[in-house]
N, C-alpha and C positions, 0 to 999 in steps of 0.2 A: 504493499499500499504505500510506502514511503518512497518507492522508486518509481520513476517514468516508465510507462509501457507504450506501446504502440497505439493501444486502443483507449488509453486514458492517461491524463497527467498525474503526477506523483501528488498525494494528498498532503504529506508533511507528517511529522510525527504526531503533534497535538491532534489533527484530524484523524490519523489512524488509530490513536488511542481512544478516542471518542467513538469510532466506528466499531470497534471491537468490544468497547464497554456497553454500547447500545444494544449491540447483537448478541450479548452474553446470554447463554441459554437457549438461544434462537437459532443463530446462525453458527455460533462459535461455542466449544466447549467452556462450561463455567470455571473449572479449575485452570485450564490453560489461559483463559483470560485474566484470572486473578493472579496468576504468577507472572504473566507478561506485564501487567500494570504494575505490580509490586516492584519488579526489576527496573522499570523505567522511571517510576514516580518516587519510590522510597529509596532505591539503592542508587539512582543516577546513572543508570547504565546508558552507555553511548556506544554505537556501532563503531568499530575500528576504522572503518572507511571514512565516516563522518568526521572522526577525531582527525585523521590524517588530512582530509580536505580543509578543515577548519584551521589547523596548524599551518597550511599553506597559503591560507588567504591572507591578502596583504592587510586586512583590516582586523586580524586575529591579534590579540595581546600576547606579548612574548614573556 
């Protein structure tokens, strides 16, 4: 959801978390959504690729 696809633009992390949270128990497994949300919100998980891109950005603090 956070990556661009040919058939749709990337949603972004906030929108992707909202999507899986609102679909919890309907489209997505409750336990999997709970674990995912906990990783991103409580433990501040960041995909390594995003960390690399951010560190290479000229606007990123050093």
